[in-house]
Structures are given as C-alpha cells and as structure tokens.
C-alpha angles and dihedrals in degrees: 000000000000124000131192134159120233093237089058093058121097113269130212117180109307095351139085109207123220105191107195095209089058096041109062094320093273127165099241136064126202135205108208098204122196107168134172118230110291095028127112141102125290123233114317142140141211131213090233137049121278127200118202120201111196108211104170139003132011137282146174117239132192113198123170091348095307120113123206141154123249135187144182111315096031121122120198125195109202113192125224111282097014111137110232144164138170142193131200113242136183130041101303137055123277110235120190144150113228109197114201115198093225136081088234133039112250112182131169109200112210 
C-alpha cells in the first residue's frame, strides 16, 4: 500500500498533481483541480484517455470544437487526442478530479 496526503502533492496553479509513477508506481495520474471562477486550462490534448469527475461548482468546457456547461455530478470521458479546455464559472470554485490513464502527465498545449 502507498499513502500520501493531498497537501503533500506538488501543486501547479489551481491543481495538486498525483503522478502515478511517483506515487506507488501506479498506472494512472490525477489532477486534483480546485479553481476559482475564471480559472482553467486553455486548449490542449493528451495521447491517452482522461476522465473528469466534477465534484463541486460549474464550468464551461470545449471538447472537439463543441462547447457546453457542466456541473457537480457530471462525468466527462475525453478520448485520446481530443482537443479540450475548460473554465470555472459562477460564484464558487470548480472542484474536479481529472484521471489520466497514464503513469505520467503528457500534455500538448495548443
């Protein structure tokens, strides 16, 4: 078993980063996003699938050229190579778990 606390993970901007290769040598990595309204990544893609679990708040996503709103309770499956971005909207933070099916994050910013 491997144990780590979220606050001990590396942080970049609004995200704690669980890198599977560094955390028990597991096959997935996770962005733990907690962003204030207006925050979020610009267009990018990954060479593997990503699953986003929206836990709190609201956001606007653009995936494969289609824009839509999401909220707590939504789950998005973004396929390998799909260009995507999102931004937190509303009056409260957007909280989500972004599971990357890779032991390392690989991201091409566009």
